[in-house]
C-alpha positions in Angstrom: -0.1 -0.1 0.0 1.4 3.4 -1.0 1.8 6.0 1.7 -0.8 8.4 0.6 -3.6 5.0 0.5 -2.3 4.1 3.9 -2.8 7.5 5.3 -6.8 7.9 3.5 -7.3 4.6 5.4 -6.2 6.0 8.5 -8.7 9.0 8.1 -11.3 6.3 7.5 -11.0 4.3 10.8 -10.9 6.9 12.7 -13.9 9.0 11.1 -15.5 5.6 12.5 -13.8 5.5 15.7 -12.6 8.9 16.7 -9.2 7.4 17.9 -7.1 4.2 17.9 -3.8 3.4 19.4 -0.8 3.8 17.3 0.3 0.2 17.7 -2.9 -1.2 17.0 -2.6 0.9 13.5 0.8 -0.4 13.2 -0.7 -3.9 13.0 -3.0 -3.2 11.3 -1.3 -1.9 8.3 1.6 -4.6 9.1 4.3 -1.7 9.1 6.2 0.2 11.9 5.3 2.1 14.7 7.4 5.0 13.1 6.2 4.5 9.8 2.7 5.2 11.3 4.4 7.9 13.1 5.5 10.0 10.2 1.9 9.2 8.8 0.1 10.9 11.7 2.8 13.6 11.7 1.2 14.6 7.9 -2.5 14.1 8.8 -2.0 16.3 12.1 -0.2 19.1 9.7 -3.2 19.3 7.7 -5.5 19.9 10.6 -7.2 16.3 10.0 -6.1 14.6 13.2 -4.5 15.3 16.7 -1.5 12.9 18.4 -1.9 12.3 22.3 0.5 9.6 24.4 0.4 7.2 21.6 -2.9 7.9 20.4 -4.6 9.1 17.0 -7.3 11.1 17.7 -9.7 12.5 15.0 -10.1 15.9 15.0 -13.3 16.7 16.2 -14.8 18.9 13.3 -13.8 15.6 10.7 -15.5 13.2 13.5 -18.6 15.0 14.0 -19.5 14.2 10.0 -19.5 10.4 11.4 -21.5 11.2 14.7 -23.2 8.0 16.5 -26.5 9.9 15.4 -26.0 9.9 11.9 -24.8 6.2 12.0 -28.2 5.6 13.8 -30.5 6.8 11.1 -28.7 5.4 8.3 -30.2 2.4 6.9 -32.5 2.9 9.3 -35.4 0.8 7.8 -33.1 -2.0 7.5 -32.2 -1.9 11.2 -35.7 -1.8 12.6 -36.5 -5.0 10.4 -33.7 -6.6 11.8 -34.7 -5.8 15.0 -38.2 -7.0 14.9 -37.2 -10.3 13.8 -34.7 -10.4 16.9 -37.5 -9.2 19.5 -39.2 -12.5 18.5 -36.2 -14.7 19.3 -36.8 -13.3 23.1 -38.8 -15.4 25.1 -39.9 -15.3 29.4 -37.7 -15.6 31.6 -34.6 -15.5 29.2 -31.3 -13.8 30.6 -29.9 -11.8 27.6 -27.1 -9.5 26.7 -27.5 -6.6 24.4 -24.7 -5.5 22.9 -24.3 -1.6 21.9 -24.9 0.1 18.8 -27.9 1.7 16.9 -29.6 -1.8 15.9 -29.4 -2.7 19.4 -30.9 0.3 20.1 -33.7 -0.4 17.9 -34.3 -3.6 19.5 -34.0 -2.1 23.0 -37.0 0.3 21.7 -39.3 -2.5 21.1 -38.4 -4.4 24.5 -39.4 -1.4 26.1 -42.9 -1.0 24.7 -43.8 -4.6 24.3 -42.1 -7.0 27.0 -44.9 -7.7 29.5 -42.9 -10.6 31.2 -40.0 -11.1 33.5 -36.5 -10.7 31.2 -33.6 -10.3 32.9 -30.8 -7.8 30.1 -27.1 -7.0 30.9 -25.6 -4.1 29.0 -22.9 -1.8 28.7 -24.2 1.0 26.6 -25.6 3.7 28.7 -28.3 4.6 25.7 -29.7 1.2 26.1 -30.0 2.0 29.5 -32.0 5.1 29.4 -34.5 2.6 27.3 -35.0 -0.3 29.2 -35.2 1.3 32.3 -38.8 2.7 31.8 -40.0 -0.7 31.4 -40.7 -2.6 35.2 -40.8 -6.0 33.6 -36.8 -5.9 32.8 -34.4 -6.5 34.9 -31.1 -4.5 34.2 -27.6 -5.5 34.9 -25.2 -3.1 34.1 -21.1 -4.1 33.0 -18.9 -1.9 35.0 -15.3 -0.1 33.2 -13.9 2.5 31.3 -16.0 5.2 30.0 -14.4 7.2 27.5 -17.1 10.3 26.9 -15.6 11.3 23.7 -16.7 8.4 22.1 -20.0 6.6 22.0 -21.1 6.0 25.7 -20.4 2.5 26.8 -18.3 0.7 29.2 -15.2 -0.8 28.2 -11.9 -2.1 29.4 -10.3 -4.8 31.6 -13.1 -4.5 34.6 -16.0 -4.7 31.9 -14.1 -8.0 30.3 -14.0 -9.8 33.8 -17.6 -8.8 34.5 -18.7 -10.6 31.3 -16.3 -13.3 31.7 -18.2 -14.3 35.3 -21.7 -14.1 33.4 -23.9 -17.4 31.7 -26.6 -15.9 29.5 -29.0 -17.6 27.4 -28.4 -15.2 24.2 -26.0 -12.4 23.5 -27.7 -10.0 20.6 -24.4 -8.4 18.8 -23.9 -5.8 16.7 -20.8 -6.2 14.1 -18.8 -3.7 12.1 -17.8 -6.5 10.0 -18.9 -10.2 9.4 -17.0 -12.2 6.9 -18.0 -15.9 6.7 -15.3 -16.9 5.8 -12.5 -15.6 8.7 -15.5 -14.3 11.1 -16.3 -11.2 13.3 -14.4 -8.3 13.8 -13.8 -4.7 14.8 -11.9 -1.6 13.7 -11.3 -1.3 17.6 -8.9 -3.8 19.5 -10.1 -2.8 22.9 -14.1 -3.2 21.6 -13.0 -6.1 19.7 -12.0 -7.5 23.4 -15.3 -6.8 25.2 -17.5 -8.2 22.6 -15.7 -11.2 22.7 -16.4 -11.4 26.3 -20.1 -10.8 25.8 -20.2 -14.1 23.4 -18.6 -16.5 25.7 -20.7 -15.9 28.2 -23.9 -16.9 26.0 -25.3 -20.2 25.1 -27.0 -18.7 22.0 -25.2 -16.1 19.7 -27.5 -14.1 17.8 -25.9 -11.2 15.2 -27.7 -8.9 14.4 -26.4 -6.7 11.0 -27.2 -4.9 8.0 -26.1 -5.3 4.7 -23.0 -2.4 4.9 -21.0 -4.8 7.5 -20.6 -7.5 4.8 -18.6 -5.9 2.6 -15.7 -4.2 4.8 -12.4 -4.9 6.5 -11.5 -4.4 9.9 -9.1 -4.8 12.1 -9.2 -7.4 15.2 -10.8 -10.7 14.8 -13.8 -11.0 17.7 -14.6 -15.0 17.2 -14.6 -17.7 14.1 -18.0 -17.2 12.0 -18.7 -20.8 13.9 -19.6 -19.0 17.0 -22.6 -17.6 15.8 -25.9 -19.3 16.3 -28.2 -17.2 14.4 -27.6 -14.3 11.9 -30.1 -11.9 11.1 -29.9 -9.7 8.4 -31.9 -7.8 5.9 -32.9 -8.5 2.0 -30.4 -5.8 0.8 -27.5 -8.8 1.7 -27.5 -11.3 -1.4 -26.9 -14.1 0.3 -26.9 -16.5 -2.6 -23.1 -15.2 -3.5 -21.7 -16.7 0.2 -20.8 -19.9 1.1 -22.9 -20.3 4.5 -21.5 -22.9 7.5 -24.1 -25.5 7.5 -25.0 -25.3 11.2 -25.3 -21.0 10.9 -29.1 -20.1 10.6 -29.9 -17.2 8.4 -32.7 -14.6 8.6 -33.1 -11.9 6.1 -35.6 -9.6 7.3 -38.4 -7.7 5.0 -38.3 -4.3 4.9 -41.8 -3.7 4.7 -41.9 -4.7 8.3 -39.7 -1.8 9.6 -41.5 0.6 12.3 
């Protein structure tokens, strides 16, 4: 990869994630940290990024263009349709993990309105907490850990991972940045990937909820192999026929006409 291409790719990652460790960027691009630092120096001179204590940080104005609010409304109908199918898999007295993200938030909205039976939900997302706390049938368990207020309002890190490592739940509803039917599940930020891995390992059944855009991109860190998933819920925007689907993976394609 040429220098200019790598620098553009770095900007793309930062637009998606706000900040990334320099060592993670070096591992991702298979170059030295010194090479990455030179790239970042160029980007910083052009006011695209900032550098701080081993981190590359997106310029606030650049990152604002890819804010969580914008990501939430992108492909909203697809996410709502996926949430409807996911809700059908929730049973009374289930103990579930609900991952963070825009698609899980659509599922949380449904749960807040419709759950009329006992349900335990484990979360690490403050936005989802605000949605679910209004339903007295739902018992909430919130994972402690580090909170980075300049990113999505979630808990991450060692304490969060330890929390999930001591749990056993019936189902985990997981959002994903990248789903690859050969290589598995991925996320561009190592710390997020670790927490998602801990969530998956705590569940008897893993249900991935991901719209079609999550299947034609690349991310840095593997969360789990594709065989880890029991059920994949996506939308009809994905041409499922072009992929080889693992034999034991059930795929549900949500119809957009069912969206809220």
